[in-house]
N, C-alpha and C positions, 0 to 999 in steps of 0.2 A: 539088553541093558534098556533104561528107562528114564526119560528126564526126571529128575529128584527122586528117582525111585519110586515112582509114582504107584499105586495098586492100578491091576487094570483097568477098574472102574472109570479111573480118571486120565490115562493113559493109551487107550486104544483108539484108533484112526477114526473110527464110522463116528463116535460122541465126544469128541476133541474137537473146539473151535480154533486152539492153538495146534501149528507142526513146527517141528524145528527140525532144521534140515543141515548137517553138518557136511561140509565140502571138503574133501582134502586134494588141495594144487597148488602147487607154486613151480613158477617156470621165469626165468631168464631174471632173477632178481636183482635190484641194484646196488643192494651192500649187504645185511646179516639173511641168511636165510631161516627154514625150521616151521615156516607158515602150515606148510602142510599139516602137521600137529597141532595145529592151535585149537582146532573144532573139538576133538574129541578129548582135550584136557579139560575146556571149557564143560562137556557134557558130562564127564566124572565129577568134576566140583560141583555139580547142581544138585547131586546126591545130598550135599550137607545145607544146603539152602533152607531155612525157617517157610513153612507154607505159608503163613501169614504174612503181609509187609504193613506195617504198622503209618507208614507216610502215606498212604493213599486206602488205609481200612478195606486192603481186598483178601482175599484168600486167593491166592496165585491160581491156584491147581481146579478151584471148581468148574470150569466150563472146558475142562481136557486139556492136557498136553500132551500131542504124540511126536514120537521121535523117529524121524526115517530113518533106515538105513545110512550110514556113510557112504556117499560119493567118492569113490577113492580115483581121480583122475591124472595123478602126476603123469602118467606114461601118456595121456592124449596129448595131440596138437592142441594149441591156443585155439584156432577154429571147432576141431571136435569136442572140445571142453565147453566152448559157448553151445554149441547146440545140444549137447547132452543135458546141461544144466537147464537152457530154454524149454527142451520136451520134459523134464522131469518137472519144471515148475507147471508147465501148461494140462501135465496130467493129475496135479491136486485141484479137487472142489473150489469152484470159486468161493464158498464160504466158510473156507478156514481161512488163518491170518498167517501168514506165513514169516518165520524168522530165522534165518540160513546163517549159519559162521563158516566163514573163511577159516583156512582159505586165502593166496595173495586175491589183492583186489581186485583184479581182472574176471573174478567169477562173479562179480556184480553184473558186468553185459548180460551174461548170460539169466539172471534172474530177471534184470528190467525187461526183457526181452521175452522174457517166458511171461510176463504180466502183463503185455501189452495185448495180448489176446483175450482177455477180459475186461479190461480197460481202457479204454482208445485216447484217454488224453489225461496223463498225471504228469508232476514236476518229479523233483528228484534233490532231497537237500544231503549234500556229503557234510559230513564233520571226519576234520583230516587236519594233517599238519602239511600234506602236498597239494598241489594243481592238479596233479594227474590229467593235465590238459596238453602234452606231448601230440603230434600225430602218429610219431613210429617210435619205437624204443628197443634196442637189440634186434631189430630186422622185424620187427613184429607191429602191428597196428591195433593187435589186443591184448597187449604190454599191460603190467597194472599200471604204469607210468601214462597209459593214453586212455583210462577208464572214461573218463568225462568228457573228453573229445568224442568219443563215440558215441554217449548218451546225448549229448548238447544236440546232434545232427535229428533228433526227435522229441526233446523234452528239454522245458525249463529247469535251468539246474540254478541253486543255490550251494555254497560254499562257505562252510564255518569252521574258523583254526587255523585256517593257511598261515603260514611263516614259513615255507620252503616254495620256491619256483625258479625257473629259469626266466631270463629276460623276453625272450618269445612268447613263452606262455602269457606274460603278464601282457602283453601288448595284444595276441589275440585275443584274450580275455575280454580286456579294456574296448574292442571293436566289434564285441557279441553281444547284441541286446537280448539274447536267451541267456545270459549267464551274471549271477552278480555274485563277488567275491565279500564276505567279512573278513578281513584278517584278525589273526589272533591278538595284536596288540589295539585293534581298536572297538574289539569284540564288545556288544553291551546288548542285553536282552531288549531294548527297543529295538535296536538296528534289525534285530533276526525279525521281528514282530512286523516293524515295517517293509521290511522284503517278502514278507508271509503275504503280507496285505496287497503289494503289486501284483502277486504271481495272478495269471490269469486262468490258473487251473485248482479246483477244488480239493483234488485228490493229489496226495503225496506219498512218496515212497523215499523212506530213511537209509544213507547207507552209512556206516558207521566204520572208519579205518580208527582201530585204537590208536595209531600215534597221532590220534587227536587232543588225546589226555597229554598231558605233562608228565614227561617223564619218570618223574616223583613219583607217581602214580600209577603208571603202565611205561614198563622200560621193555618187557619181552617184545620187541616187535623190529621189523628188519634197519629202519632208521629212525629212531627218537629224537625227534629235533626239540630243544627247550624251548618255554615261553607258550605250554599249551594252554588245554581248557583243563580245569578242576570238575571233581564229579557233579559237586550240585550245579555247575553253570551247566553242564551237559544234562542233566534231568531238568533242570528249568529248559531249556532249549527243546527237550523233548515232550516236557508237559505243553508248551506252546503250541508247537508241531499237531499235537492228537486235537487239543484245543480250537484250532484255527481250522483245520482241513482233515479231512476224510484221511486215515493212513492206511496204504492199501498191505504194506508189508515193509520187512528191515531187515537189514544184513548186518552182521557185525565181523570184520575181516582185518588181516594182516598180525593175530597175535599168534608171538611166535617164543615159545617155551624152550626153544631147542635152539641153540647155537654150535658153531664151530670154533676152535684151535688146535693150531698143527695137526689140522685136520682130523680130528676127534671130534665126535657129537657130545656135548654137552646140554643137560640140564639147569636151566637157571634156578639160583637159588629163591628168585623171586617168583618163579612159575605158579605156584603153588596158590598163591595170596593173590596175584593178578587174575589166575583163571576162575578164584571164584567170585573174584570182584566184577568180571563180565558175565558170569553167569547169573548174578544177582542183578546187572545192568539189563539180563534178558528178562527176569521178574518185575523191573518198573515198568519194562515193556507193555507185558503182557498186562499189570495192571492200568496202566493209561488208557489199554485198548478198552479192557470191560468198564472204565468210568467214563469212557467217551463213544 
């Protein structure tokens, strides 16, 4: 399988600028299940994308897009998962731009740790409905609900679209100078711009939990929260990030095309269109990197 079903000329590792890394992993989820199936559904949908992006006047495929083999990590412990992803990212050549597809949000811990080897200092921008700032959840400090708490130990954090959190999370965040939260109800592109300007780091990693989107657009996720961001708002945030910072990698996580009713796994009727939307989001990210 190849991203967008591209011919060999534009899909081999040696010549490709962009690398897509699908990750199958979900562990101790809070509500809905099925995120381990998300990455490959997005990959399959990419076959139907146009090669040209009219918004950015960009031929998406021209610099090459290599699709890595799916990392199947469901049987791994959280510690092993983080280590394996870290080692995989470290093995990818530094001139490649990595776009990872989850998997639950905890995979971001391994992805960020893997990029630390070649990038001494960088900030992380998180598009998400949830703070993910618990110290521990379901007996693990590497749970998806703890992602940003682990990353803030070494990186500046900008959160955009938050609209669900525990009171303790809010208090801890308020007292931590390394993290800035822009809640969904107060979001504006000017606030994002001001926050990016105040970052000490010139480099930026972007992690996108799909529940950052309003559920009217993306509903196939573990905990779809009302009042989220819409497509063009997220594109504007990404444009600003690529214009103002050197973006070193991205991930898209928590897409869950599968759900369970009465113990039986079902595929959501919206999974096909939402997987396609997320594949198109990957195209937008590629275009922004090419243009900047």
